[in-house]
Structures are given as structure tokens and as C-alpha cells.
C-alpha positions as CSV (number, residue, x, y, z in Angstrom):
1,M,0.0,0.0,0.0
2,R,2.8,2.4,0.8
3,L,4.4,1.7,-2.6
4,I,1.0,2.4,-4.4
5,H,0.6,5.6,-2.4
6,W,4.2,6.6,-3.2
7,L,3.5,6.0,-6.9
8,R,0.2,7.9,-6.9
9,A,1.8,10.9,-5.3
10,S,3.9,11.7,-8.4
11,I,3.3,11.4,-12.1
12,V,7.1,11.6,-12.6
13,R,7.6,8.6,-10.4
14,Q,4.9,6.6,-12.3
15,N,6.6,7.4,-15.6
16,L,10.0,6.6,-14.2
17,V,8.8,3.2,-13.0
18,A,7.2,2.5,-16.4
19,L,10.3,3.5,-18.2
20,L,12.3,1.3,-15.9
21,V,10.1,-1.7,-16.6
22,I,10.4,-1.1,-20.3
23,S,14.2,-0.9,-19.9
24,V,14.3,-4.1,-17.9
25,L,12.3,-5.8,-20.6
26,A,14.6,-4.5,-23.3
27,V,17.6,-5.8,-21.4
28,L,15.9,-9.2,-20.9
29,A,15.2,-9.3,-24.6
30,A,18.7,-8.2,-25.6
31,T,20.6,-10.7,-23.4
32,P,19.2,-14.0,-24.8
33,A,19.1,-12.5,-28.3
34,L,22.8,-11.8,-28.1
35,V,23.5,-15.3,-26.6
36,L,21.4,-17.1,-29.1
37,T,22.7,-15.0,-32.0
38,E,26.2,-15.8,-31.0
39,Q,25.4,-19.5,-30.8
40,S,23.5,-19.4,-34.1
41,T,26.5,-17.8,-35.8
42,G,28.7,-20.7,-34.6
43,S,26.1,-23.3,-35.6
44,G,25.9,-21.9,-39.1
45,G,29.7,-22.3,-39.4
46,A,29.5,-25.8,-38.1
47,I,26.7,-26.7,-40.6
48,N,28.8,-25.4,-43.4
49,V,31.8,-27.4,-42.2
50,S,29.8,-30.6,-41.7
51,G,28.2,-30.2,-45.1
52,S,31.6,-29.9,-46.7
53,M,32.6,-33.1,-44.8
54,R,29.9,-35.0,-46.7
55,M,31.4,-33.8,-50.0
56,Q,34.8,-34.7,-48.6
57,S,33.5,-38.3,-48.0
58,Y,32.5,-38.6,-51.6
59,K,35.9,-37.2,-52.6
60,L,37.7,-39.8,-50.4
61,A,35.5,-42.6,-51.9
62,L,36.4,-41.5,-55.4
63,A,40.1,-41.3,-54.6
64,V,40.1,-44.9,-53.2
65,A,38.0,-46.5,-55.9
66,D,39.4,-44.6,-59.0
67,P,40.6,-47.4,-61.4
68,F,42.3,-45.0,-63.8
69,T,45.0,-43.7,-61.6
70,S,48.4,-45.2,-60.9
71,Y,49.4,-46.5,-57.5
72,D,51.3,-43.4,-56.6
73,Q,48.5,-41.1,-57.7
74,R,45.9,-43.1,-55.8
75,K,48.0,-43.1,-52.7
76,E,48.6,-39.4,-52.9
77,K,44.9,-38.6,-53.5
78,T,43.8,-41.0,-50.8
79,L,46.2,-39.7,-48.1
80,G,45.3,-36.1,-49.1
81,A,41.6,-36.8,-48.8
82,L,42.1,-38.4,-45.4
83,D,44.2,-35.5,-44.1
84,E,41.7,-33.0,-45.4
85,F,38.7,-34.8,-43.9
86,G,40.5,-35.2,-40.6
87,A,41.4,-31.5,-40.6
88,K,37.7,-30.5,-41.2
89,L,36.6,-32.9,-38.5
90,K,38.9,-31.2,-36.0
91,S,38.5,-27.6,-37.3
92,P,37.7,-24.9,-34.6
93,G,34.7,-23.7,-36.7
94,L,33.1,-27.1,-36.4
95,L,34.0,-27.7,-32.7
96,K,32.8,-24.1,-31.7
97,G,29.4,-24.6,-33.3
98,V,28.5,-28.1,-32.1
99,P,25.8,-27.8,-29.5
100,Y,25.7,-29.9,-26.4
101,E,23.0,-32.2,-27.7
102,A,25.0,-33.0,-30.8
103,M,28.3,-33.7,-29.1
104,A,27.6,-37.5,-28.8
105,E,27.0,-37.8,-32.6
106,Y,30.2,-35.8,-33.2
107,H,32.3,-38.1,-31.1
108,A,30.7,-41.2,-32.7
109,L,31.4,-39.8,-36.1
110,K,35.0,-39.0,-35.1
111,D,35.6,-42.4,-33.7
112,R,34.1,-44.2,-36.7
113,F,36.4,-42.1,-38.9
114,E,39.5,-42.8,-36.8
115,T,38.8,-46.5,-36.2
116,S,37.2,-47.7,-39.4
117,V,37.2,-45.3,-42.3
118,R,40.8,-44.1,-42.1
119,P,42.4,-47.6,-41.6
120,L,40.3,-49.1,-44.5
121,A,41.2,-46.2,-46.8
122,E,44.9,-46.5,-46.0
123,A,44.8,-50.3,-46.4
124,S,42.9,-50.0,-49.7
125,I,45.9,-48.4,-51.3
126,D,47.7,-51.8,-51.4
127,N,44.9,-54.3,-50.7
128,L,42.0,-54.8,-53.0
129,Q,40.0,-56.6,-50.3
130,A,40.3,-53.5,-48.1
131,R,39.2,-51.4,-51.0
132,R,36.0,-53.5,-51.3
133,Q,35.4,-53.2,-47.5
134,F,35.9,-49.4,-47.7
135,T,33.4,-49.1,-50.6
136,E,30.9,-50.9,-48.4
137,E,31.7,-48.8,-45.4
138,I,31.7,-45.3,-46.9
139,P,27.9,-45.1,-47.6
140,V,27.1,-45.9,-43.9
141,F,29.7,-43.2,-42.9
142,V,28.0,-40.7,-45.2
143,E,24.7,-41.4,-43.6
144,D,26.3,-40.7,-40.2
145,V,27.6,-37.4,-41.6
146,D,24.1,-36.6,-42.9
147,R,22.5,-37.3,-39.5
148,F,25.1,-35.1,-37.8
149,V,24.4,-32.3,-40.2
150,Q,20.6,-32.7,-39.6
151,T,21.2,-32.6,-35.9
152,L,23.1,-29.3,-36.2
153,E,20.3,-27.9,-38.4
154,N,17.6,-29.0,-36.0
155,S,19.5,-27.5,-33.0
156,L,19.8,-24.2,-34.8
157,N,16.2,-24.1,-35.7
158,D,15.2,-24.8,-32.1
159,R,17.4,-21.9,-30.9
160,L,15.9,-19.6,-33.5
161,A,12.4,-20.6,-32.5
162,L,13.2,-20.0,-28.8
163,L,14.7,-16.6,-29.7
164,Q,11.6,-15.7,-31.7
165,T,9.4,-16.8,-28.8
166,I,11.4,-14.7,-26.3
167,L,11.4,-11.6,-28.5
168,T,7.7,-11.9,-29.1
169,A,6.9,-12.3,-25.4
170,I,9.1,-9.3,-24.5
171,L,7.6,-7.2,-27.3
172,L,4.1,-8.0,-26.2
173,G,5.1,-7.2,-22.6
174,A,6.6,-3.8,-23.7
175,I,3.4,-3.1,-25.7
176,A,1.3,-4.0,-22.6
177,V,3.4,-1.7,-20.4
178,S,3.2,1.1,-22.9
179,L,-0.5,0.8,-23.1
180,V,-0.8,0.7,-19.4
181,M,1.4,3.8,-19.3
182,L,-0.7,5.6,-21.9
183,L,-3.9,4.7,-19.9
184,M,-2.3,6.1,-16.8
185,M,-1.3,9.3,-18.5
186,Q,-4.8,9.5,-20.0
187,Q,-6.3,9.3,-16.6
188,S,-3.8,11.3,-14.6
189,I,-2.5,13.9,-17.1
190,F,-4.5,14.4,-20.3
191,K,-8.0,14.3,-18.9
192,P,-7.2,16.6,-15.9
193,L,-5.4,19.0,-18.2
194,L,-8.3,19.1,-20.6
195,E,-10.6,19.7,-17.7
196,I,-8.4,22.5,-16.5
197,G,-8.3,24.0,-20.0
198,R,-12.2,24.0,-20.2
199,A,-12.3,25.6,-16.8
200,A,-9.8,28.3,-17.9
201,D,-12.0,29.0,-20.9
202,A,-15.0,29.4,-18.7
203,V,-13.1,31.8,-16.4
204,R,-11.9,33.8,-19.5
205,Q,-15.6,34.2,-20.3
206,G,-16.4,35.5,-16.8
207,D,-17.7,32.4,-15.1
208,F,-15.9,32.2,-11.7
209,S,-18.1,29.5,-10.3
210,V,-16.3,26.7,-12.3
211,R,-14.1,24.3,-10.4
212,T,-11.9,21.4,-11.4
213,K,-12.0,18.0,-9.7
214,A,-8.7,17.3,-8.1
215,P,-7.5,13.7,-8.9
216,A,-4.8,11.8,-7.0
217,P,-2.5,13.9,-4.9
218,N,0.1,14.3,-7.7
219,E,1.5,17.2,-9.6
220,I,-1.7,17.6,-11.7
221,G,-3.8,17.4,-8.5
222,R,-1.8,20.2,-6.9
223,L,-2.1,22.2,-10.2
224,S,-5.9,21.7,-10.1
225,A,-6.0,22.7,-6.4
226,S,-3.9,25.8,-7.2
227,F,-6.2,26.6,-10.1
228,N,-9.3,26.4,-7.9
229,F,-7.6,28.7,-5.4
230,M,-6.7,31.1,-8.1
231,V,-10.3,31.1,-9.4
232,D,-11.6,31.8,-5.9
233,E,-9.2,34.7,-5.6
234,L,-10.2,36.1,-9.0
235,G,-13.8,35.8,-8.1
236,R,-13.3,37.7,-4.9
237,L,-11.2,40.4,-6.7
238,Y,-13.6,40.6,-9.6
239,G,-16.5,41.1,-7.1
240,N,-14.7,44.1,-5.7
241,L,-13.3,45.3,-9.0
242,E,-16.2,47.6,-9.9
243,N,-16.1,49.3,-6.5
244,E,-12.3,49.6,-6.8
245,V,-12.5,51.0,-10.3
246,A,-15.1,53.5,-9.2
247,R,-13.0,54.5,-6.2
248,K,-9.9,54.9,-8.4
249,T,-11.8,56.8,-11.0
250,Q,-13.1,59.2,-8.3
251,D,-9.6,59.6,-7.0
252,L,-8.2,60.2,-10.5
253,N,-10.8,62.8,-11.2
254,R,-10.0,64.5,-7.9
255,R,-6.3,64.5,-8.8
256,N,-7.0,65.9,-12.3
257,A,-9.2,68.6,-10.8
258,G,-6.4,69.3,-8.3
259,L,-3.8,69.6,-11.0
260,Q,-6.0,71.9,-13.1
261,F,-6.6,74.0,-10.0
262,L,-2.9,74.2,-9.3
263,S,-2.4,75.2,-12.9
264,R,-4.8,78.1,-12.5
265,V,-3.0,79.0,-9.3
266,V,0.3,79.2,-11.2
267,Q,-1.3,81.4,-13.8
268,A,-2.8,83.6,-11.2
269,V,0.4,84.1,-9.3
270,T,2.3,84.7,-12.5
271,W,0.0,87.4,-14.0
272,H,-0.9,89.2,-10.7
273,N,1.2,91.4,-8.6
274,L,0.9,89.4,-5.3
275,S,2.5,92.2,-3.3
276,E,-0.9,94.0,-3.4
277,R,-3.6,93.2,-0.9
278,H,-6.5,91.0,-2.0
279,A,-4.9,90.2,-5.3
280,L,-6.0,86.5,-4.9
281,D,-9.4,86.9,-3.4
282,G,-11.1,85.5,-6.5
283,L,-8.8,82.4,-6.5
284,L,-9.6,81.6,-2.9
285,S,-13.3,80.8,-3.6
286,E,-12.2,78.0,-6.0
287,S,-9.6,76.8,-3.5
288,A,-12.2,76.5,-0.8
289,Q,-14.3,74.3,-3.1
290,Q,-11.4,72.2,-4.1
291,L,-10.2,71.7,-0.5
292,G,-13.7,71.3,1.1
293,A,-13.1,74.3,3.3
294,T,-15.4,77.0,4.8
295,A,-12.7,79.7,5.0
296,V,-9.3,80.3,3.4
297,R,-6.9,83.0,4.2
298,I,-3.4,84.0,3.0
299,R,-1.2,85.9,5.5
300,V,2.2,87.4,4.7
301,G,4.8,88.4,7.3
302,Q,5.9,87.2,10.7
303,G,4.3,87.5,14.1
304,D,2.4,90.7,14.8
305,K,3.7,92.3,11.6
306,D,1.8,90.0,9.3
307,Y,-1.1,91.1,7.2
308,V,-3.9,89.4,5.2
309,L,-3.1,89.2,1.5
310,A,-6.3,87.4,0.6
311,L,-9.4,86.1,2.4
312,Y,-12.4,84.0,1.5
313,V,-15.3,83.0,3.8
314,L,-18.0,80.6,2.6
315,N,-20.8,82.5,4.4
316,D,-20.6,86.2,3.7
317,N,-23.1,87.0,6.5
318,V,-20.6,85.9,9.2
319,R,-20.0,88.9,11.4
320,T,-17.0,87.6,13.4
321,D,-13.7,86.4,12.1
322,P,-14.0,82.6,11.6
323,F,-10.3,82.2,12.1
324,I,-10.7,83.4,15.7
325,E,-13.5,81.1,16.7
326,S,-12.6,78.0,14.7
327,L,-9.5,75.8,14.6
328,C,-7.6,76.2,11.4
329,E,-4.7,74.4,9.9
330,Q,-1.7,76.3,8.7
331,F,0.5,75.6,5.7
332,S,3.7,77.5,5.2
333,L,4.1,79.6,2.1
334,S,7.8,79.8,2.1
335,T,11.0,78.7,3.8
336,D,12.5,82.2,3.5
337,K,12.9,83.6,7.0
338,A,12.7,87.1,5.7
339,R,9.3,86.7,4.1
340,T,7.3,84.0,5.9
341,G,3.6,83.5,5.3
342,F,0.8,81.0,5.9
343,L,-2.2,79.6,4.2
344,D,-4.9,79.2,6.8
345,V,-7.7,76.8,6.0
346,I,-10.8,75.9,8.0
347,F,-12.0,72.5,6.7
348,K,-15.6,71.4,6.9
349,E,-14.6,68.0,8.2
350,T,-11.4,66.3,9.3
351,P,-9.2,66.7,6.2
352,E,-7.7,63.7,4.5
353,D,-4.1,63.4,3.3
354,W,-4.9,64.4,-0.2
355,Q,-6.6,67.6,1.0
356,R,-3.5,68.5,3.1
357,D,-1.2,67.7,0.2
358,L,-3.2,69.9,-2.2
359,A,-3.3,72.8,0.4
360,Q,0.5,72.5,0.9
361,A,1.1,72.5,-2.9
362,M,-1.1,75.6,-3.3
363,A,0.7,77.2,-0.4
364,Q,4.1,76.6,-1.9
365,T,3.0,77.8,-5.3
366,V,1.5,81.0,-3.9
367,G,4.6,81.5,-1.7
368,R,6.9,81.3,-4.7
369,G,4.6,83.9,-6.5
370,I,4.7,86.2,-3.5
371,E,8.5,86.0,-3.3
372,R,8.7,86.7,-7.0
373,S,6.4,89.7,-6.7
374,F,8.4,91.1,-3.8
375,R,11.7,90.4,-5.5
376,Q,10.5,92.2,-8.7
377,A,9.4,95.1,-6.6
378,D,12.8,95.3,-5.0
379,D,14.4,94.9,-8.4
380,R,12.3,97.8,-9.7
381,R,13.3,100.0,-6.7
382,L,16.9,99.1,-7.1
383,A,16.8,99.8,-10.8
384,V,15.3,103.3,-10.1
385,L,18.0,104.0,-7.6
386,E,20.8,102.7,-10.0
387,E,19.3,104.8,-12.8
388,R,19.2,107.9,-10.6
389,S,22.8,107.3,-9.6
390,T,23.7,106.8,-13.3
391,I,21.9,110.0,-14.3
392,A,23.7,111.9,-11.6
393,R,27.1,110.6,-12.9
394,E,26.1,111.4,-16.5
395,L,25.1,114.9,-15.5
396,H,28.2,115.4,-13.5
397,D,30.6,114.0,-16.1
398,S,29.0,115.9,-19.1
399,I,26.6,118.8,-18.5
400,A,27.9,119.8,-15.1
401,Q,31.5,120.0,-16.4
402,S,30.3,122.0,-19.4
403,L,28.3,124.4,-17.3
404,S,31.2,124.7,-14.9
405,Y,33.4,125.6,-17.9
406,S,30.8,128.1,-19.1
407,R,30.7,129.7,-15.6
408,I,34.4,130.1,-15.7
409,Q,34.1,131.7,-19.1
410,I,31.4,134.1,-17.9
411,H,33.7,135.1,-15.0
412,R,36.5,135.8,-17.5
413,L,34.1,137.8,-19.7
414,K,33.0,139.9,-16.7
415,V,36.7,140.6,-15.8
416,F,37.5,141.5,-19.4
417,V,34.5,143.9,-19.6
418,E,35.4,145.5,-16.3
419,R,39.0,146.0,-17.5
420,E,37.8,147.2,-20.9
421,E,39.9,144.7,-22.7
422,P,40.1,144.8,-26.5
423,K,37.1,143.8,-28.4
424,D,38.7,140.8,-30.1
425,I,39.7,139.3,-26.7
426,V,36.1,139.8,-25.4
427,L,34.7,138.2,-28.6
428,E,37.0,135.2,-28.3
429,T,35.8,134.6,-24.8
430,V,32.2,135.1,-26.0
431,N,32.8,132.4,-28.7
432,E,34.3,130.0,-26.1
433,L,31.2,130.6,-23.9
434,S,28.9,130.0,-26.8
435,D,30.8,126.7,-27.7
436,G,30.5,125.6,-24.1
437,I,26.8,126.3,-23.9
438,A,26.3,124.4,-27.2
439,T,28.3,121.5,-25.9
440,A,26.2,121.4,-22.7
441,Y,23.0,121.5,-24.8
442,R,24.2,118.7,-27.0
443,Q,25.2,116.6,-24.0
444,L,21.7,117.3,-22.4
445,R,20.0,115.9,-25.5
446,E,22.3,112.8,-25.4
447,V,21.4,112.2,-21.8
448,L,17.7,112.6,-22.5
449,T,17.9,110.2,-25.4
450,T,19.8,107.7,-23.3
451,F,17.5,107.7,-20.4
452,R,14.4,107.4,-22.4
453,L,15.5,103.8,-23.2
454,Q,12.9,101.1,-22.4
455,I,12.9,97.3,-22.9
456,N,9.8,96.3,-24.7
457,S,8.3,92.8,-25.0
458,S,10.8,91.8,-27.7
459,G,13.5,91.6,-24.9
460,L,17.2,92.0,-25.2
461,N,17.5,90.8,-28.8
462,G,14.9,93.3,-30.0
463,A,16.5,96.2,-28.0
464,V,19.9,95.4,-29.6
465,D,18.4,95.3,-33.1
466,E,16.6,98.6,-32.5
467,T,19.7,100.3,-31.2
468,V,21.9,99.1,-34.1
469,E,19.2,100.0,-36.6
470,E,19.0,103.5,-35.1
471,F,22.8,103.8,-35.3
472,R,22.8,102.6,-38.9
473,N,20.2,105.0,-40.0
474,R,21.8,108.0,-38.2
475,T,25.4,107.4,-39.3
476,G,25.1,105.4,-42.5
477,I,27.9,103.1,-41.3
478,A,27.5,99.5,-42.3
479,T,26.8,97.5,-39.1
480,T,26.5,93.8,-38.8
481,V,24.8,92.0,-35.9
482,M,25.8,88.4,-35.1
483,N,23.5,87.2,-32.3
484,E,24.5,83.7,-31.1
485,L,23.0,84.2,-27.6
486,L,20.3,81.7,-26.7
487,G,19.1,80.5,-23.3
488,I,20.4,83.5,-21.3
489,E,17.8,85.2,-19.1
490,L,18.4,88.8,-17.9
491,S,16.3,91.0,-15.7
492,P,15.0,94.3,-17.2
493,N,17.5,96.3,-15.2
494,E,20.4,94.1,-16.5
495,Q,19.1,94.4,-20.1
496,I,19.1,98.2,-19.7
497,H,22.8,98.1,-18.5
498,V,23.8,96.0,-21.6
499,I,21.9,98.3,-24.0
500,H,23.5,101.4,-22.4
501,I,27.0,100.0,-22.9
502,L,26.2,99.2,-26.5
503,R,24.7,102.7,-27.2
504,E,27.7,104.4,-25.5
505,A,30.2,102.3,-27.6
506,L,28.3,103.1,-30.8
507,I,28.1,106.8,-29.9
508,N,31.9,106.9,-29.4
509,I,32.4,105.2,-32.8
510,E,30.2,107.8,-34.4
511,K,32.1,110.7,-32.8
512,H,35.7,109.6,-32.9
513,A,36.4,106.4,-34.8
514,R,35.8,107.5,-38.5
515,A,34.8,103.9,-39.1
516,T,33.2,102.4,-42.2
517,L,32.3,99.0,-40.8
518,V,31.0,98.0,-37.3
519,T,30.4,94.4,-36.1
520,V,28.3,93.7,-33.0
521,R,28.4,90.1,-31.7
522,M,26.7,88.4,-28.8
523,R,27.6,84.9,-27.9
524,R,27.7,82.5,-24.9
525,S,31.0,82.2,-23.1
526,A,32.7,78.9,-22.3
527,E,32.1,79.5,-18.6
528,G,28.3,79.8,-19.1
529,G,27.9,83.6,-19.2
530,F,27.8,85.7,-22.3
531,V,30.1,88.1,-24.2
532,L,29.1,91.3,-26.1
533,T,31.7,92.6,-28.6
534,I,31.6,95.9,-30.6
535,E,34.4,96.2,-33.1
536,D,35.1,98.9,-35.7
537,D,37.7,99.5,-38.5
538,G,38.3,103.1,-37.5
539,I,41.5,105.0,-36.6
540,G,42.0,103.1,-33.4
541,I,41.9,103.8,-29.7
542,A,45.2,105.7,-29.6
543,A,43.9,108.7,-31.4
544,T,40.7,109.0,-29.4
545,Q,41.6,107.7,-26.0
546,Q,41.3,110.9,-24.1
547,K,37.9,111.9,-25.5
548,Y,36.6,108.3,-25.3
549,K,37.5,108.2,-21.6
550,H,36.0,111.6,-21.0
551,F,32.7,110.9,-22.7
552,G,31.7,107.7,-20.9
553,L,34.3,105.0,-20.4
554,S,34.0,105.2,-16.6
555,I,30.2,105.0,-16.7
556,M,30.5,102.0,-19.0
557,R,32.8,100.3,-16.5
558,E,30.4,101.0,-13.7
559,R,27.6,99.4,-15.6
560,A,29.8,96.4,-16.3
561,E,30.5,96.1,-12.6
562,A,26.7,96.3,-11.9
563,L,26.4,93.2,-14.1
564,H,29.3,91.6,-12.1
565,G,31.2,91.6,-15.4
566,M,34.3,93.1,-17.0
567,L,34.7,95.7,-19.7
568,S,37.8,95.9,-21.9
569,V,38.7,98.4,-24.6
570,V,41.6,97.2,-26.8
571,P,42.8,97.7,-30.4
572,G,41.0,95.6,-33.0
573,H,42.5,92.6,-34.9
574,D,43.6,94.7,-37.9
575,K,42.8,98.3,-36.9
576,G,40.2,100.2,-35.1
577,T,38.9,99.5,-31.6
578,C,37.3,96.4,-29.9
579,V,35.0,96.9,-26.9
580,T,34.3,93.7,-25.1
581,L,31.8,93.1,-22.2
582,T,32.1,89.8,-20.4
583,V,29.4,88.8,-18.0
584,P,29.9,85.5,-16.0
585,E,27.2,82.9,-15.3
586,R,25.1,83.9,-12.3
587,E,23.4,81.5,-9.8
588,A,19.7,81.0,-10.3
């Protein structure tokens, strides 16, 4: 029973046992087949030798009874025939193939030949009487040889019949074992697999009530049990699938709505000046709906110095501040200690994680927008202060000096008049005074033109093109612009500094360089910043260095320092002057 249970527990074991039985039958078939085949091979050789012995008997009888040969010839033939017959009778091929049951006839045949046939044949050479006896003896001897050959043939036929019987029995046994094995596989493998396949088709069509019958506790049985367990799990999961899909769909819709809401928050904080009070009041009503809140408030500042930037309350008739009477949750707008704010939210119910995450994301987005607004306001104030300082420097270096020179000339003119100097000296002083006033007026117009500069929506590239086009139309000098600057972002104040440096360099070319060709090039530097180059083919820096320095080189260097860059004025490659502004890469 234990052996049967051991076999039923594994299809692999059953097949191994069946293969082992077939192998044993094959070995049992091969062993006697090899033995009988070997014996049959020897018997065939023995039959051939014994058959030739019969022919040799006739040859011996012919040699003894031949009347037409001489004595010597008859003796030679007789002795030769006897020796040849004796050799065949003792040959290994005959002895190896004689079976046990034919050994008695073999020995009788051998004794008859040695004791009767050979002596009579040898005596018949000289004795006629012996020749007659030999002639009478030889037919009986031939009959003995025939009986011996027949015995060998019968023995061979018996062995072949036995071999055939054994092979047939083993073949039938192997066929029987194979059939039993196929029946076992049909019952234990094929039928259960077909049943599992039909059940799988039913499950594929949505029928989770189908089950397979588990056969014996073997591999297929365990597979069937696992399949039934899997169908149970699938049925349970499928039963909750619609609810799960509905829940996931609702969560996905909520997430999409939250992302769209955050997108609108980004647009709002981008296009509004958040440094102004109540700039986001309209956005908070939607945020209350998205967050499931009754009140939402944005505060900017720290401690007692904070102020409400935006406020929304669901019930407008509420007289008191809901943030005083109700508990609210706070979400930080920024990690910047200088400008800290909070998004205060009063939820209708205890908020879930996704509500807190959405509120935190909104707070961070609004915080970044507020920081950007304050930073832009500071940048604008700083730009105004820098421009005022630049105007003061421009007025001091140009108009103030010209007016100071004109004041000196007026004082001289007053002295000359009081002394009643000659008229030509007075007129010379008047002319110098007139030139100084004209120079101051021209410098005033240049300052006014310079500080009317604005950066429009076209950005730095558009401002560069407009400045170069104005210079080209005013002077008629051929000017080429090579703009290789991409991916560099500058603030409006920084763009104004760059344009002022470009305008000042072009004005000095117009006044002093006597150039016919100007090249303006903007490109990115290897370190990540950018380089502005203005090169002309004029008379060079040596001839104009004093005036160039007097009319704005120092202010150009100050603007380059404001950009954290460096300005260089050097001779050009062939001739002329090359002005280079190098601005390094800034941190974000």
C-alpha cells in the first residue's frame, strides 16, 4: 500500500517506473538475443563445415575407388583426402558450433572415422580386399555425416524458434506496459489538463463558479487545487473590482481637478502682482471648493507684523472672524525667513491626506509667487536707484562740467569787460562761452535720449536690433549683428545696462572712430555667461583715448560692474577698436 501511495503521489515517479520496466524488458530481450545470436552464428559455421565433410567423404571414396590412376596417384589422393577430412573434423569452426545435444554424434562420427574409415582407406591403397570393404563402409559413414548435419540444423532451428518466442513475449510485454502507461497518462495527465483547460475558458468568459476535480495527490492534482484557489481569488477580486474602479476613477478625477486647480493658481500668481492686498481673493473661492473648506486666508509676514493678503469665507453673512472662533490648519508659504507667510484653512470635516497635500502644494505655489512679486518690486526700486545714480554721474561728467566751464568763461568775460579789454579778446571769450553752452545743450540731448531707453516685450534681442538700426540710420555706417546668444535670461535692469553699454560704444564710434564697418556680436562664453563685442575699423583707440574716456568709459565700466562683469577696450584685430563686455554665469 505504501508503494502504491508513493507511486500515486507523483506522475514523474509513475513514468520513471514504467520506463524502468520497459528498460528491464529491453535488457531481458537483448541478453538472450545476443547469446542465441552468437550460438546461431557458430552453428551456421558448423553446418557449413559438416556439409563440406559430406562432400569430402565422396571425394575420399572417389580417390580410393578410382581405377584409372596409378598407385602413386591413388596413394597421394587417398592420403590427401584423409588428411583434409581429418582437418575438417577437427577444425575450430566445427568444434565451436557443435551444441551440447550433438556432441555424442560428433564423437561417434569422429571415432568411426578414426577406427574404421581411415584404416580401411589407408589399407585400400595396397589391398584390393580392403578397397571393397571401404566401398561398403563409406555409404554408412556418409549417412552418419548426414545425420550429424541434420542434428546441427535442428538445433539451430530450435534456438531460433526460442529466440523468436522470447522476443515476441518481451515485445508483447513492452506493448502492454506502454498501453498501461498511456492509460495512466490519459487518466492522470490528459483528462485533468483538458478539464483545467475547459475551466480556464470558462473563467476567461467571466464564469468564476467553475471548479476542477482534483485527482490523485500528484502534480496535476496540486495544479488543479492551485487553479481552484486562483479562481476563488479572482472571483473575490472581480467582485470588488467595480467598486475599486469607481474609487480609483473618483480619486483620479479628484487628482486631475487638483492639477488643473494648481495650474490656475500658477497662472494667477504669474500674472498678478501678489504684493498687493486682496490680489488673490477671486482664487480663494475656488480653492475652498477644491479643499472642502469653509474659509481660506493667506497671510504674509511674521508675528504681529503679518497682514492678510487674501481672504475668503463661505458664508458672507458671518460677522465675526471665523479664524478666531474655529481651529484652522496652517500651511507654510515659504521657507525664506525674511518673508514667511501662511495659508490658513478651516476644513468642513477632518481633512484627508490628499486635502492637506493639495493645500500644501497651493501654499508653496502662492509662496513662490509672492516671493517673486516682492523680488520684482525690490528689483524695480533698485533699478530706479541705480538709474538715478547713473543720471547723476552722467550729468556730473558731461553737463555739469560743461556748465562749470561756461561759468568760468562768464567770470572771465566779466573781468574783461570791467578792465575794458580789447574787443577781439572779449569776442574770443564770448565764442568760447557759446561753444561751451552748445556742448552742454548737445550733452543734455544725449542724456535725455539715453534715459528714455525702455525694454519692450521683444526683450534684449529686440532692443539690440533697434539700437543698431538707429545707429545705422543715423550714421550710414555698415553695421553687422551676429546674435548667437540663446538660453540666457536677464532682468529688465540688467538688459538696460547692456543696451546702455552698446549705445555708448556706438556713440563713441560715431564721434571719434571714423569707421566704415562695425560688427556687433553676442555669444555664450565657455564658462556659461555671455560676451558682447563691438568692433570697428576706424582709426583706433590711440587717437581717441582721451575723449573716449571723457565721454563715458568710466560709466560703461560702472555698468559692467553692476552686471558683475568686466569691460575691456583694446585695439582691433587689424585696426580700429574692440570693446568687449564679459558677464559671468550667475546663480539661479
